[in-house]
C-alpha positions as a Markdown table, in Angstrom:
| # | Residue | x | y | z |
|---|---|---|---|---|
| 1 | Met | 0.8 | -22.2 | -16.1 |
| 2 | Thr | 0.4 | -18.4 | -16.3 |
| 3 | Ser | -3.4 | -18.7 | -16.1 |
| 4 | Ile | -3.1 | -20.9 | -13.0 |
| 5 | Phe | -0.8 | -18.3 | -11.4 |
| 6 | Val | -3.2 | -15.5 | -12.2 |
| 7 | Gly | -6.2 | -17.4 | -11.0 |
| 8 | Thr | -4.5 | -18.3 | -7.7 |
| 9 | Ala | -3.3 | -14.7 | -7.3 |
| 10 | Ala | -6.8 | -13.4 | -7.9 |
| 11 | Arg | -8.3 | -15.7 | -5.3 |
| 12 | Leu | -5.7 | -14.8 | -2.8 |
| 13 | Ser | -6.2 | -11.1 | -3.5 |
| 14 | Leu | -9.9 | -11.3 | -3.1 |
| 15 | Ala | -9.4 | -13.2 | 0.2 |
| 16 | Ala | -7.1 | -10.5 | 1.4 |
| 17 | Ala | -9.6 | -7.8 | 0.6 |
| 18 | Leu | -12.3 | -9.6 | 2.5 |
| 19 | Ala | -10.0 | -10.3 | 5.4 |
| 20 | Leu | -9.2 | -6.6 | 5.7 |
| 21 | Leu | -12.9 | -5.5 | 6.1 |
| 22 | Pro | -13.3 | -6.3 | 9.8 |
| 23 | Ser | -9.8 | -5.0 | 10.5 |
| 24 | Val | -10.7 | -1.6 | 9.0 |
| 25 | Ala | -13.8 | -1.4 | 11.3 |
| 26 | Phe | -11.6 | -1.6 | 14.4 |
| 27 | Ala | -8.4 | 0.1 | 13.1 |
| 28 | His | -8.7 | 3.3 | 15.0 |
| 29 | Pro | -6.1 | 4.4 | 17.6 |
| 30 | Gly | -7.0 | 3.4 | 21.1 |
| 31 | Val | -9.3 | 0.6 | 20.0 |
| 32 | Gly | -8.3 | -3.0 | 20.9 |
| 33 | Ala | -4.7 | -4.0 | 21.5 |
| 34 | Thr | -2.1 | -1.2 | 21.4 |
| 35 | Val | 1.0 | -3.2 | 21.5 |
| 36 | Gly | 2.6 | -6.1 | 19.6 |
| 37 | Phe | 1.5 | -7.8 | 16.5 |
| 38 | Ser | -2.2 | -6.9 | 16.5 |
| 39 | His | -1.6 | -3.2 | 16.8 |
| 40 | Gly | 1.2 | -3.3 | 14.1 |
| 41 | Phe | -1.2 | -5.2 | 11.8 |
| 42 | Ala | -3.9 | -2.6 | 12.3 |
| 43 | His | -1.7 | 0.4 | 12.0 |
| 44 | Pro | -1.4 | 0.6 | 8.2 |
| 45 | Leu | -5.3 | 0.6 | 8.2 |
| 46 | Thr | -5.6 | 3.6 | 10.4 |
| 47 | Gly | -4.8 | 6.3 | 7.9 |
| 48 | Leu | -6.5 | 7.0 | 4.5 |
| 49 | Asp | -3.2 | 8.1 | 3.1 |
| 50 | His | -1.5 | 4.7 | 3.9 |
| 51 | Ile | -4.5 | 2.7 | 2.6 |
| 52 | Leu | -4.7 | 4.6 | -0.7 |
| 53 | Ala | -0.9 | 4.5 | -1.4 |
| 54 | Met | -0.6 | 0.8 | -0.6 |
| 55 | Thr | -3.6 | -0.4 | -2.5 |
| 56 | Thr | -2.5 | 1.8 | -5.5 |
| 57 | Val | 0.9 | 0.1 | -5.4 |
| 58 | Gly | -1.0 | -3.2 | -5.9 |
| 59 | Met | -3.0 | -1.7 | -8.8 |
| 60 | Leu | 0.3 | -0.4 | -10.3 |
| 61 | Ala | 1.8 | -3.9 | -10.1 |
| 62 | Tyr | -1.3 | -5.3 | -11.8 |
| 63 | Gln | -1.2 | -2.7 | -14.5 |
| 64 | Ile | 2.4 | -3.5 | -15.4 |
| 65 | Gly | 1.8 | -7.3 | -15.0 |
| 66 | Gly | 4.3 | -10.1 | -15.2 |
| 67 | Arg | 7.0 | -10.2 | -12.5 |
| 68 | Ala | 5.8 | -6.7 | -11.3 |
| 69 | Leu | 2.9 | -8.5 | -9.6 |
| 70 | Trp | 5.2 | -9.6 | -6.8 |
| 71 | Leu | 8.4 | -7.6 | -7.2 |
| 72 | Val | 6.8 | -4.1 | -6.9 |
| 73 | Pro | 4.9 | -4.9 | -3.7 |
| 74 | Cys | 8.0 | -6.7 | -2.3 |
| 75 | Ala | 10.1 | -3.7 | -3.0 |
| 76 | Phe | 7.7 | -1.5 | -1.1 |
| 77 | Val | 7.4 | -3.8 | 1.9 |
| 78 | Leu | 11.2 | -4.3 | 2.2 |
| 79 | Val | 12.1 | -0.6 | 1.9 |
| 80 | Met | 9.2 | 0.3 | 4.2 |
| 81 | Ala | 10.6 | -2.1 | 6.8 |
| 82 | Ala | 13.9 | -0.3 | 6.6 |
| 83 | Gly | 12.2 | 3.0 | 6.9 |
| 84 | Gly | 10.3 | 1.7 | 9.9 |
| 85 | Ala | 13.6 | 0.7 | 11.6 |
| 86 | Leu | 15.0 | 4.2 | 11.0 |
| 87 | Gly | 11.9 | 5.7 | 12.6 |
| 88 | Met | 12.1 | 3.3 | 15.6 |
| 89 | Ala | 15.8 | 4.2 | 16.0 |
| 90 | Gly | 14.9 | 7.9 | 16.1 |
| 91 | Val | 16.7 | 8.7 | 12.8 |
| 92 | Ser | 15.1 | 11.8 | 11.3 |
| 93 | Ile | 14.0 | 11.9 | 7.7 |
| 94 | Pro | 12.8 | 15.3 | 6.3 |
| 95 | Phe | 9.4 | 15.9 | 4.8 |
| 96 | Val | 7.8 | 12.6 | 5.8 |
| 97 | Glu | 4.2 | 13.7 | 5.8 |
| 98 | Leu | 4.8 | 15.5 | 2.5 |
| 99 | Gly | 6.3 | 12.4 | 1.0 |
| 100 | Ile | 3.4 | 10.3 | 2.1 |
| 101 | Ala | 0.8 | 12.7 | 0.6 |
| 102 | Leu | 2.9 | 12.9 | -2.6 |
| 103 | Ser | 3.0 | 9.1 | -2.8 |
| 104 | Val | -0.8 | 9.1 | -3.1 |
| 105 | Val | -0.8 | 11.8 | -5.8 |
| 106 | Val | 2.1 | 10.3 | -7.9 |
| 107 | Leu | 1.1 | 6.6 | -7.7 |
| 108 | Gly | -2.5 | 7.5 | -8.4 |
| 109 | Ala | -1.4 | 9.6 | -11.4 |
| 110 | Val | 0.8 | 6.8 | -12.8 |
| 111 | Val | -2.1 | 4.4 | -12.7 |
| 112 | Ala | -4.6 | 7.0 | -14.1 |
| 113 | Leu | -2.3 | 7.7 | -17.0 |
| 114 | Gly | -1.8 | 4.0 | -17.7 |
| 115 | Ile | 2.0 | 4.3 | -17.5 |
| 116 | Lys | 3.6 | 0.9 | -17.8 |
| 117 | Ala | 7.0 | 1.9 | -16.4 |
| 118 | Pro | 10.0 | -0.4 | -16.7 |
| 119 | Leu | 10.0 | -2.8 | -13.8 |
| 120 | Ala | 13.2 | -1.3 | -12.2 |
| 121 | Val | 11.6 | 2.2 | -12.3 |
| 122 | Ala | 8.4 | 1.0 | -10.8 |
| 123 | Met | 10.2 | -0.8 | -8.0 |
| 124 | Gly | 12.4 | 2.3 | -7.4 |
| 125 | Leu | 9.3 | 4.6 | -7.3 |
| 126 | Ala | 7.5 | 2.2 | -4.8 |
| 127 | Gly | 10.7 | 2.0 | -2.7 |
| 128 | Leu | 11.1 | 5.8 | -2.6 |
| 129 | Phe | 7.7 | 6.4 | -1.2 |
| 130 | Ala | 7.9 | 3.3 | 1.1 |
| 131 | Ile | 10.7 | 5.0 | 3.0 |
| 132 | Phe | 8.3 | 7.7 | 4.1 |
| 133 | His | 5.5 | 5.3 | 5.0 |
| 134 | Gly | 7.8 | 3.1 | 6.9 |
| 135 | His | 9.4 | 5.9 | 8.8 |
| 136 | Ala | 5.9 | 7.2 | 9.9 |
| 137 | His | 5.0 | 3.7 | 11.1 |
| 138 | Gly | 8.2 | 3.3 | 13.0 |
| 139 | Thr | 8.0 | 6.8 | 14.6 |
| 140 | Glu | 4.3 | 6.3 | 15.6 |
| 141 | Met | 5.0 | 2.9 | 17.2 |
| 142 | Pro | 3.9 | 3.0 | 20.9 |
| 143 | Ala | 6.8 | 3.0 | 23.3 |
| 144 | Ala | 5.5 | -0.1 | 25.0 |
| 145 | Ala | 5.1 | -2.1 | 21.8 |
| 146 | Ala | 7.3 | -5.1 | 21.2 |
| 147 | Gly | 9.4 | -4.0 | 18.2 |
| 148 | Leu | 9.7 | -7.3 | 16.3 |
| 149 | Ser | 6.1 | -8.4 | 16.6 |
| 150 | Tyr | 4.8 | -4.9 | 15.9 |
| 151 | Gly | 7.0 | -4.7 | 12.8 |
| 152 | Ala | 5.9 | -8.1 | 11.6 |
| 153 | Gly | 2.3 | -7.0 | 12.1 |
| 154 | Phe | 2.6 | -3.8 | 10.0 |
| 155 | Val | 4.6 | -5.6 | 7.3 |
| 156 | Ile | 1.8 | -8.3 | 6.9 |
| 157 | Gly | -0.9 | -5.6 | 7.1 |
| 158 | Thr | 0.8 | -3.7 | 4.3 |
| 159 | Ala | 1.3 | -6.8 | 2.2 |
| 160 | Leu | -2.5 | -7.6 | 2.5 |
| 161 | Leu | -3.3 | -4.0 | 1.3 |
| 162 | His | -1.1 | -4.6 | -1.7 |
| 163 | Leu | -2.9 | -7.9 | -2.4 |
| 164 | Ala | -6.2 | -6.0 | -2.1 |
| 165 | Gly | -5.0 | -3.5 | -4.8 |
| 166 | Ile | -3.9 | -6.3 | -7.1 |
| 167 | Gly | -7.2 | -8.1 | -6.5 |
| 168 | Ala | -9.1 | -4.9 | -7.3 |
| 169 | Gly | -7.2 | -4.6 | -10.6 |
| 170 | Met | -7.8 | -8.2 | -11.5 |
| 171 | Leu | -11.5 | -8.1 | -10.7 |
| 172 | Ile | -12.0 | -4.9 | -12.6 |
| 173 | Gly | -10.0 | -6.3 | -15.5 |
| 174 | Arg | -12.5 | -9.2 | -15.8 |
| 175 | Ala | -15.2 | -6.7 | -16.8 |
| 176 | Gly | -13.5 | -6.6 | -20.1 |
| 177 | Glu | -10.0 | -5.7 | -21.4 |
| 178 | Arg | -11.1 | -2.3 | -22.6 |
| 179 | Arg | -13.6 | -1.2 | -20.0 |
| 180 | Gly | -11.5 | -2.8 | -17.2 |
| 181 | Ala | -8.5 | -0.7 | -18.0 |
| 182 | Ile | -10.7 | 2.5 | -18.1 |
| 183 | Val | -12.1 | 1.7 | -14.6 |
| 184 | Val | -8.6 | 1.0 | -13.2 |
| 185 | Arg | -7.3 | 4.3 | -14.6 |
| 186 | Thr | -10.3 | 6.1 | -13.3 |
| 187 | Ala | -9.6 | 4.7 | -9.8 |
| 188 | Gly | -6.0 | 5.9 | -10.1 |
| 189 | Gly | -7.3 | 9.4 | -11.0 |
| 190 | Leu | -9.6 | 9.4 | -7.9 |
| 191 | Val | -6.7 | 8.3 | -5.7 |
| 192 | Ser | -4.5 | 11.1 | -7.1 |
| 193 | Val | -7.3 | 13.7 | -6.5 |
| 194 | Ala | -7.6 | 12.4 | -2.9 |
| 195 | Gly | -3.8 | 12.8 | -2.6 |
| 196 | Leu | -4.1 | 16.5 | -3.6 |
| 197 | Ala | -6.9 | 16.9 | -1.0 |
| 198 | Leu | -4.5 | 15.4 | 1.6 |
| 199 | Leu | -1.8 | 17.9 | 0.6 |
| 200 | Ala | -4.3 | 20.7 | 0.9 |
| 201 | Gly | -5.4 | 19.4 | 4.3 |
| 202 | Leu | -9.0 | 18.9 | 3.2 |
| 203 | Ile | -9.2 | 15.3 | 4.3 |
């Protein structure tokens, strides 16, 4: 049963990654629709910081395994939606940009160090950073956008990024238990370095 679940998850994750490729190509502000579902779906793909953090959440979920495969991404998506609602309502949260950059650094470091945190801790960490990402999405929402459809779009876009991260971990893992883990941890290290570059304003 477990092997069936993992195989299905791997196929879904690979499909998610492939589905995101054309979206990334057109996910720049001002290109295509700027209101409603389509713009909300594209918005998580418009910033390197969002892409790195959300795919790394998926890799972290893969690294922990078990129920974390769905609970950690779900925690991120749910809290992100709440943070987005706060942003849309004009509720201020301090240090949003710093929190987003730190999410890339910290999540990447956790994956790089191979830390298999308890499930509750991993969910809490994902949720903490999700507040900042969600608030940024909500604040940046165009005034003319339909709130519910826009929100549904960016939640689904985020979930697909998580699936892409899980899929990346699974595909790398197939290269061999030992080498696969090294590659995943190396990817986490590169993400963390990119986060430091974001903090320094270099990218």
